[in-house]
N, C-alpha and C positions, 0 to 999 in steps of 0.2 A: 504493499499499500504506499502510495507516495504522499508526502505532506506538501501543503501549499507553500509557495514562496513567501518570503518576508513581505507582508503588506498586501498579499493577494488571497482571495478566497479559493478554497478547493471547490471547483464547480460541481463535484459529486455530492457535496453536503448541502444542507438547507441553510442559506445565508441569512435567512430571516430568523431562524432558531438554530444558532450554531452550537457546537459542542460546548459544554460548560467548561471545557478546559481551553483557555485562550492560547496557551502555549502552542497548540496545534497550528495557530495562524503565524507562529514565529519561526517554525522550523524551516530549514532550507529544503528545496525540492530536488528530486532526481534529475529535473530538467537541467540543462547545462548551466553551470554557475558562472559561465563566462558571459558577463554583461557588456554591452557596448559602453565604451568609455565616454563619459560626458566631459565635453570641453566647452569653455564659454565662447570661443571663437569670436572675441571681440564684442560680445553682448554686454551692455551695461546693466547694472542691477541697482535697485532701490529697496528700501524697506517698505513693507506693506503697512501704510499708516504708521502708528506709533510702536508697532510690534517689532520684534527681532528678525522676523521672516524676510528673507531677501528674495525678491522676485525679478525676473528679467524685465527690461524696460519694454519689450514686446513679447506678448504671450499669444497663444493660439486658441481660438474659440471654436466652438462646434455649431453654432446657430445656423440654420438653413443648409449648411454644406455637410459636415461630417454626420453621416446617418440620414441625411435628406437628399441633396442633389449628388452626393458622393458616397458610394457604399462599397464595401469590400476591400480588395487590395489597394485601390487608389487612397483610401483613408490611411492605410498603413504607410503608403509612400509620402503623403503629406506630413504625417507625424514623424517619420524618420527624417525627412528633410528638415523640419523644425528642429528636432533634437541635434542633428548634425550641424546646425547653424546657431547653436547657442540658446534656443528656446527650450526651457524645461518646465514651463508652466502651461497647463492645458485647462480650459474652462468649458463647462458644459451646464446642462440643467435638466431636471426631471421631465420637463415639458417639451424639450426640443425633439421634435419629430416623435412624439409620444414615448419617450424614453429610448428611442433608437439611437440618438446621438451618444448617450452614455454607453449603450451596448457596443457600438462601433469603436468608440474611443477606447473602452476598456479592452476589447478584443485586440486592437492593434498594439496597445501597450504591452499586453501579455505576449503576443506573438513575436514582437520585436525584443522581448526579454530585457526590457528596460528596468534598471535597478529602481526599485520604488523610492529609495531614499535620494536619488537623484532628482526626483520629480516634485513639482508642486501641483497638485490637482485640486480644482475647485468645482463645485456644482451648486445648484440653486434649488430652493424648495418653495413651492406655492401652488403651482398647477400640476397636480398629479396626472398620470396618463389615463386614469379611469374617472368615472363621473359620479361616484357616490358622494353623499353629503359630507363625508370627512375625508375625501380624497383631494380636497382643495383647501386653500387657505393656511393659516398659521396656527391652529389649535395645537396643543401640546401633542395630541394623538398624531396629527398629520406631520408635525415637524419631526418626531422621532421615527415613526414608521416610514414616512417618506424618505428620510435619510437612509434607513436601513435598506429600503428598496432600490435607491439610487446606487448604493454600494454594491448590491447584488447585481445590478446591470453592469457596473463598472468593473466587477470582479475584483474588488478591492476591500480591505477591511477598514480603511479610513480615507477621508479625504483631508486635505490640509486646511481648506477654507470652506465653509458652508454658508451660503448667502440666503437671506430671506428675499425672494425674487420680487415681491411687492409687500407693502405694509397691509395688513389685514385689520381694518378699522372695527371689524366685528368681534374681534378677540381682545380681551384686556391686555395691555402692554406687559403687565407683570407676568402674565402666563407666557407671552412669547419670549421675553427675556430669560425666564426660568427654563423654558424648554430647550433654547439654544445653549444655555449653560450646562443642561443636563447631557446634551450631545457631546459637548466638548470636554466635560469633566468626568462623566461616568459611563455614558454609553451602555453597552451590555457586556456581560461576562468579564467585567472589570476592564474592558477594552474600550478606549475612547473612540468615538466615531469621526471626530474632526479636532483639529488644533485650535482654530480660530473661527469666528463668525463675523459676518458682515451683512450689509443691507444692499438693496438694488432698487433704484428708482423710488426711494423714499424722499419725503420732503424734509427740509432741514428741521421743522418743528418735530416730526416723528422721530428723527435721529436723536435730537435733543431729549425727547421724552425717554427714549431707550437708555440713554446715558444716565438720565435722572433716576430712572427705576434701578439700573444697575448699581449706581452709587449708593442709593438708599438701602438696597438689599445686599451690599457687599458682593455683588456678582460682576462677571466680565462683560464689558460693553462692546458693541461692534467696533471693529478696527478699520473698516473699508466700506466704501460705497461704490457699487457698480452702476455707473451712470453714463448717459449719452454726452459725448463732448466732441464737437468739431468746429470748424471754422464758421459754420452757419447756425450753430446751436450752442450758445454760451451763457445764457442768463442763469440757469440753475448751478452748473458746476463753477462758474467763476464769481457769481454774486450771492446767490442763495446760500451756498455752502461756505462762504468766506469765514464766518465766524466759527464754523466747526473745525476748519483747518487750524486756525489759531488756538482755539480752546482745547481741542482734543487731539491734534495732530492727525486728523483724519486723512487717509489716502484714498484716491480713487483708482479704479480698474476701469478704464474708459472704453466704451464700445461705440460703434457707429462713427468712427473717427473719419471716415470717408463719406459720410451722410448718405449711406446706401448706394455709393458709387457716383453721387453728384460731383464729388471733388476730384474724381479721376479725370473728368472731361468727356466721358463717354456719352453724355446727354446734351453736349453743346449743340449738336446739329440734329436733334431728334432722339427718338427712342429705338435703339437697335434691337432687332429681333433676338430673342433668346436672353435678353438682359432682365434684371429683376423687375424693373418698371414694367416690362412687357408681359413677364410670365408669373410673378408672384402676386397673389390677390391682394395682400395687405398694402402693396405699394401702388396699386392702380389709381387710387385717389390722389396719391403724391404725384404720379406721372400726369394726371389731368391738370395739374397746377402749373406745369412747365410753360404753357402757352399764356399764362396770366402775367400781369405786370410784375408781380412779385417773383414768379419763376424766371421771367427773362432778366430781371435784375440779378438774380442769383447766378445765372448762366454767364452774364457779363463779368460778374466777379470771378467766376472760375476761369474765365479766358485770361483775365489779368493776373491771376495767381499762376496760371500756366506759363505766362511770360516771365514771371519772377523765378519759377522753377527751372526754366531753360537757362536764364542767366546764371544759374548756380550748377549747370551741367547735370540737372536732375529732371524729375517728372512731377506733375502736379500731385500724383499719388504719394510719392515719397515725401514731398514737401508738406502735404496735409497731415501725414502721419507724424512727421517729426515736429510739426507745429504743436500737436497735442502732447507729444512726449516731452517737449521743452518746458511745459507747465510744471513748476516744482511740486505741485500737489498731486500730480499724476504719478501713481506708483507703477502701473503698467498699462500699456495700450493693447487692447484685444484685437488681434488680426483675424480676419476671415479669409479662407482660401479654398478654391475648388480644385487647385492643382499645385504641384510643387513649384512649378514656374511662376504662378501667381504669388506665392509665398515668398520666393526669392526676390521678386520685384518689390513686394512691400518692405523687405528688409533693407532695401536701399535707402530707407529713411535713416538707417545709422550712418550712411555716408553724408547725408546732407545736414545732419544735426549739428556738426562742428561749424558749418558755414553760416549758421543762422545768428549772425551778429545783431547787435542792437540796431543797426541800420537796416538790415534785412527785415527784422521784425517790425520796424516802423513802417516800412514799404508795405508790408502785409496789412498792417492796421489800417493804413490810408485806403487800401482797396476794400477791405471788409467794412470798415466804418460801422461796426456794431459791437464795440466793446462795452460791456455793461458798466454803468456808472456806479461807483462804489457807494456804500451807505454813508450818508453825511456824518461828519463828526463835529461840525460846527466849531472848527478851530481847535478842538481838542486833540492832542497827539495820540495816535493809535497805539495800543499795547499788544504784545504778544501773550501767548498762553502762560508765560512766566511772569507777566506784569511788567515787562520791560518796554521802554518806548522804541 
């Protein structure tokens, strides 16, 4: 009988009701113990919020692609390419393709024989793949059972970070905070299910409330927020969360850095066949706005951003990704890729990042003309979270 690898479930056992002996999850396997060597390959790293966890500046996400438009061996090739180019953080969610993103990601990681301790894996809980009354939301029941089922699909015994995919206003915040603390502190069979927890698309007020409850109960607060952030969407990550960065050291794991492809320039002259705006239902309403005055204004901005990118011997894609990465509150930028080639193109953002001088940033700001106004201080000096001016 073979024992599972460190950090991986034995698929022949019941992962929802594991053996009472957690040591079985820690023994090495008869599978080859020769793991691919992880090398940073020039990747930059930042702490995830105030925690000690170091994450790559660019990570790989599974939304729409892994387990959706990409299935089977191509998933493995994308993850292999990411790993070989310094990306060791992979993000998914229980609702991505009704759990299939987690399945495909877990299968690929296992078949590639990647060392679990080399990886940072995150998933998100809110929309379970089934439709029962307790299969959605952030009840204690769904947070704990949803995490267990995510781990089963991933074939892992733990994830590094578990995110609340949205805030559930129908559940008391104390229940939410206590449940995520249970996941990261106790789990099952004396084996924790995650190391850290965070939020995704929560308002600043909701994150503040979670911190207040955690402080009152001497519990662990969320360390990161997974939010949309790009050149065309700035208000929430740059203004609404501003006080959270200063007060709690909150970090962001930014998604949609390319604004669903808008910032690549692919929609400058219409909607190409096979593109997301043409094929994905949720983007069709967005596609309909491209001919509006607002849409045409955005396209004009993208064309100017493209000129700046070319002046830096780069692409609008790389420049847009680097722009989000340059923000000091960004812990990691989540990349999406449907092929290894697309992933490598995205990683050219690392090459343009050193070229983004103050002068270049000013040029970009003049084009965008959408920087959120900071909250007024009425002449009072701002203080950091340590009370320093």
